[in-house]
C-alpha positions as CSV (number, residue, x, y, z in Angstrom):
1,M,-31.7,25.0,2.6
2,S,-33.8,22.7,0.6
3,D,-33.5,18.7,0.7
4,Q,-31.8,19.1,-2.5
5,Q,-29.2,20.9,-1.5
6,N,-29.2,18.4,1.7
7,A,-28.8,15.3,-0.5
8,S,-25.5,16.5,-2.2
9,I,-23.5,17.0,1.7
10,E,-24.3,13.6,2.7
11,A,-21.7,10.5,1.6
12,T,-23.5,7.9,-0.3
13,P,-23.1,4.1,1.2
14,E,-20.7,3.5,-1.5
15,Q,-18.1,6.7,-0.3
16,V,-18.7,5.7,3.3
17,L,-18.1,2.2,3.1
18,Y,-14.5,3.4,1.1
19,A,-13.7,5.4,3.8
20,K,-14.4,2.6,7.0
21,F,-11.9,-0.2,4.6
22,L,-9.6,3.0,4.0
23,D,-9.7,4.6,7.6
24,K,-8.8,0.3,8.9
25,G,-6.2,0.1,6.3
26,Q,-4.4,2.9,7.1
27,L,-4.7,1.8,10.6
28,L,-3.1,-1.3,10.0
29,G,-0.9,-0.2,7.9
30,L,0.3,2.1,10.5
31,M,0.7,-0.1,13.4
32,I,2.6,-2.6,11.2
33,L,5.4,-0.2,10.5
34,I,5.7,0.9,14.2
35,I,5.8,-2.3,15.2
36,T,8.2,-3.6,12.5
37,F,10.4,-0.3,13.2
38,A,10.7,-0.6,17.0
39,I,11.7,-5.0,15.9
40,Y,14.2,-3.2,13.9
41,A,15.2,0.3,16.3
42,L,15.6,-2.8,19.2
43,G,17.6,-5.1,17.8
44,V,15.2,-8.0,18.1
45,I,15.8,-9.2,15.0
46,K,19.1,-9.3,12.9
47,P,18.8,-6.5,9.8
48,Y,19.6,-7.0,6.3
49,I,22.0,-4.3,6.5
50,P,24.2,-3.5,9.8
51,R,23.0,-0.1,11.1
52,D,26.8,1.1,10.5
53,V,26.7,0.8,6.9
54,I,23.3,2.1,6.1
55,S,24.2,5.6,6.0
56,S,27.2,5.2,3.6
57,L,24.7,3.7,1.1
58,W,22.3,6.3,1.8
59,S,24.6,9.0,-0.4
60,T,24.1,6.6,-3.8
61,N,21.8,6.5,-6.0
62,Y,18.9,4.1,-6.5
63,T,20.7,1.8,-8.9
64,D,24.2,2.1,-6.6
65,Y,22.6,1.5,-3.7
66,L,21.0,-1.9,-4.9
67,H,24.3,-3.3,-6.5
68,N,25.9,-2.4,-3.7
69,A,24.0,-4.0,-1.3
70,N,23.0,-6.5,-3.3
71,I,19.8,-6.6,-3.3
72,K,17.2,-6.9,-5.9
73,A,14.4,-4.5,-7.3
74,G,10.5,-4.9,-7.1
75,W,9.2,-7.4,-5.1
76,A,12.5,-9.2,-4.2
77,W,12.2,-8.0,-0.7
78,L,9.3,-10.6,0.3
79,G,11.6,-13.0,0.0
80,M,14.1,-10.9,2.6
81,L,11.5,-10.4,5.3
82,K,13.4,-12.2,7.8
83,Y,15.8,-8.9,7.9
84,S,14.1,-6.2,10.4
85,D,15.1,-3.1,7.8
86,F,12.7,-5.3,5.4
87,L,9.7,-5.9,7.4
88,N,8.9,-2.4,7.3
89,F,7.8,-3.0,3.8
90,I,5.0,-5.2,5.0
91,G,3.6,-1.6,6.7
92,I,4.3,-0.1,3.3
93,A,2.8,-2.4,0.9
94,I,-0.9,-2.0,2.9
95,L,-0.6,1.3,2.8
96,A,0.2,1.4,-1.3
97,G,-2.7,-1.3,-2.0
98,V,-5.2,-0.4,0.8
99,S,-7.4,1.8,-2.1
100,I,-7.4,-1.5,-4.1
101,I,-8.9,-3.0,-1.6
102,C,-11.6,-0.2,-1.1
103,Y,-12.6,-0.5,-4.9
104,I,-13.0,-3.7,-4.4
105,A,-14.7,-3.2,-1.3
106,I,-17.9,-0.8,-3.0
107,I,-18.5,-3.0,-6.2
108,P,-20.7,-5.4,-4.5
109,T,-23.0,-1.9,-3.5
110,L,-22.1,-0.6,-6.6
111,I,-23.5,-3.6,-8.6
112,R,-26.9,-3.8,-6.2
113,S,-27.8,-0.8,-7.1
114,K,-27.0,-0.9,-10.8
115,D,-24.8,1.8,-11.4
116,T,-23.3,0.4,-14.0
117,I,-21.0,2.7,-15.0
118,F,-19.3,3.4,-11.7
119,V,-18.9,-0.5,-11.5
120,I,-16.6,-0.4,-14.7
121,L,-15.2,2.1,-13.5
122,A,-14.0,0.6,-9.9
123,V,-13.5,-2.5,-11.6
124,L,-10.7,-0.9,-14.0
125,E,-9.5,0.8,-11.2
126,V,-8.5,-2.2,-9.8
127,I,-7.3,-3.1,-12.8
128,V,-5.4,-0.5,-13.2
129,L,-3.7,-0.3,-9.9
130,T,-2.4,-4.1,-9.8
131,V,-1.1,-4.5,-12.6
132,A,0.8,-0.7,-11.7
133,A,1.4,-2.4,-8.3
134,S,2.9,-5.9,-9.8
135,G,5.6,-4.7,-11.5
136,I,4.3,-6.5,-14.8
137,L,4.9,-3.8,-17.2
138,G,8.2,-2.6,-15.7
139,S,7.4,0.8,-14.5
140,G,6.0,-0.4,-10.7
141,G,6.2,-3.2,-8.3
142,H,9.4,-0.8,-6.2
């Protein structure tokens, strides 16, 4: 195999950095999911919806579920973290947002390598993902 073919197989510094952040982020999110599920399952903290009621709400659609459970859509779960059944949203939010952190992490490396197009693309990716997750446009954040 020629040197040119070998070079295309190796990961770039940006790819390695992205992968490191992705690995750490997914491990953190998974660990938090396991811990918060244990808190819920063991009854360490009281849930918002009692376990004997939750199964009756599962058969309803999203809108009816929120209405019947008196839950606001979007980021309102942040105000409900005192309940064990909402704690797991922390891990879910980390898993959903880790790619934003990965893109932020590689931007300085892209700037140092003077890779302007990829800097612009990474910044745009951060903006698009953040706006989508925020719910500002009424289509995300829940």
